N, C-alpha and C positions, 0 to 999 in steps of 0.2 A: 589534591585529586588527581589520581592517576589518568591520564589522556585514555579515553576510551579506543580501543583498539578495530581497524573495522571488522575482523570475524567475529564481533561482538552484537552485531547490527541483527536484531531481533525484528522478525517480521509475523505477524499474523494474520491469517486469510480464514475471513468469514463470508461465504458465498452460499447462497439458497439453493445451489445443484451442485452435488456431490462431484460430478465429470467435470465440471469446471472448476470448481476447489482443486482438485487433484493434478488439473493441468497446471493452475496458476502454481502449485505448489513446485512440481516439475520445472516449470520456468523459473521460480524464485529460486529452486536449489542450486540451480546452474549460476547463478551470479556470487560472483567473487566475493568472500568476506559477509555473507548474506545467510542465514539461517532461517529456517520456518520453526517458530516454535509452537503452533498450532494450526488446524484447520476443522473448522467449524459449519456447518449448513443452517443452524438455527441462530440469529439474533441474541438470546437468553444464553445459549450455551458459550459464545463468543462472548459476551460480557463476561462470563464468570472464568473462561479462560484468560481472558485479558487481565484481569484482576491477579489470577495465579502468575501469569508470565511476564508483566509489562513490557509488552513489546514496544520497540521504537517505532514500528509504524504498525499500523491496522488497514489492511485491504480489506475494504467493507464491498458488498454486493449493494447497487442502487436500488436493488428490488428484491429483499429479503421476504420470506413467508415468517407468519407469526409476528413478534415485535417488529413492526416498520424499522426500515432503514432509517428515517431521519431519526428516529428515537434512539437505536442503536447508537449513531453518531453523537446525538447529543450526551447521552450517557457515559460515552467513552471519554469526550470531550471535558465533561465535568468530571468524571470519576478518576482521569488517568491523563491531566493537563500536559503532559511532557511525552503522551503518545501522539504521532501524528497521523491522521486519518487520510487515506487516500479510498475515495470512492470510486468504484469499477461500475460501468452500464453498459448496456446495451443499445442503449437510445441515448443521444446527445439531448434530447428532453430533460432527462432526468438529472441533468447537471446542476440547473438552477437549483433544485429542490434539496439534491447533497450538500451543495455548496451554503445554500441557505441553511441548513440544519447544522452547520460547522466545520464540514469538510475541509481539509487544507490543499485538496486538490480532488480534480475528476481526471478519470480514463477512462474512455471506451475500451470495452473487451476484444474488440478487433484490431486496437491500435498496434500491438505488436509487440517484442522481446524489447526492444531497445526503450521506447515510451513507457512500458513499466516499469523497467529497468532505472530509468531517468526520473522517473517520479519517485521509486523508494528511495534512491539515494538523495536525491533530491531535497526530500520531506525528512529525512534522517538528517542532513547536514543543517537545516532549517530548525530541527529540536535541540540542539547542539551537540551532536553526535561527530565526533572528531576522527578524521582519517587523513594518513599524507596525501599531498597532492599527487602522488606516484598512485597509490590506492585508489582515488577518487577517480583518475585517469583511466585507471585498469577497469574500474568497475562502470563507467560510463561511455568507455571509448573515446569516440570523435563525433557523439552526436550533435555536439552545437557546431563543428565544422563540416557538417554534410546536410545535404537536401532530405527532408522526410523520404522515405520509400514509397513507391506506390502502393495504395491502398491503407497506407500507415497516417492514421490521423490521432493527433494528439490535443486533447483540450485540458488546461489546466489553470 
């Protein structure tokens, strides 16, 4: 099997607020080698889009309207076991619920670009997505070698 190339990293965004989802999409599109394959505001549509696009990473809002986030996370894990799920939340209290439902990681929505990029790349790497050391360094920058910036909080 051919080694996957970094530009093949596919991300699906499922966020209950369209404006937040669009902001996430803009941030993710800036990441080298990462492609957004869909943006959905409802869990049901997100599950359908995930089945169509088989993303490497799904970013899931921890407070989705309609089908609850925990159900969406569980169904994603069951239907697409190779897709890594990163839950995003406004409040740290949602972390345990998301992780308990099966999310691989949790990131606060105000954590910043580097934390989000690190979570996406880290989870893609954990799923078996392969990239060269240079590509990973380019995608993650020197995150591990620098202190967390003021206001940036990472929970994973």
